[in-house]
N, C-alpha and C positions, 0 to 999 in steps of 0.2 A: 504494500500500500504506500510506502514512503516514496517509491518512484512515481506513483500516480499523483501524489500530492505535489511533488517537485515539478512534474510535467504540467500540471494544471496551474502552477504559479505564474505561467507566462500567458499574457492575453492573446498572443498570436496562436498559441496551441489551443487555447479555449475556443477561439474562432474556428480553427480547423475542425475541432470536434463538433461544433455547431453545424458546420457545413456537412460533415459526414453523417450527422443525425438526419439530414434530409435525404441522404442516399450516397452510395459509393461514388467516389471520384478518382480520376486519374491524377497522378502527380502534377501533370501539366495544368489540369483544371484547378487544382488547389493553388498552384503557384501563380496562376493568372489573377487570382483574387487579392494578391498582396503586392505591394510596391516594395519588393526586396529582391535580392539576387536569388537565383535558383539554388546555389549552395546553402543559403540561409534557410530557405524553405525546406530543403532536404534535411538540414540539421533538425529543424522542428519536427519533421515527420519521423526522423530516426529516434528522437527522444520519446515521442508518443508510442512508437513501435516497441522500444525497449521497456516502456512502462506497461506494455500489453494493452494499451487503450485502443490501439488500432491493429488491424491485420492487413496483410497484403496478398495479392495474387497477381500473376502475370497474365496479361491479355495482349497477345501479339508483342509489339514493342513497348507497350505501356505497363506501368505498375499501377494497379488499382488498389486504393486504400478504402477500408471499411471500418466502421465503428465496431469494436469488440464489445458487443452488448452485454455479454456475460460478465466481463471484468468491470465494465462501467456500472452495471447493476450492483455488483458486489461492493464496489467503491461507494456508491450512493448509500447502500445499506449500512456500511461501516460508518459513514459520515452521520447518518441519522442516529445510529446507536451511540455515537460519540456525544451527541447533544441530548440524548434521552435521559433525563434525570428525574427520578421519582415519579415516573409516568403512572405507575399503578396506584399510587396513593394520592394522586392529584397534586403532588408537591410541585412547586415552581422553584427553580434555581435562583438563589439570591446571592449576588456577588458582594454584597455589603458585609 
């Protein structure tokens, strides 16, 4: 999960995940959405892949990226559990 948190710390990577939530995209389609060099976009995609947030498959000459929904769902579940405090008793977390 630490890799996922680190990957999501960057707004560009969060935008890429939002794009992939709408459907699979080629590396070129993803790169076209950003005003940055191809190597920079490639780095962001690599970080997301290393965090298992995206999967890849080859289609001809293109690499197609897809949201790894299983890992994303696990991450979201972990995040929800992290902030679930005293849910059963109706307690509310008080930081004071």
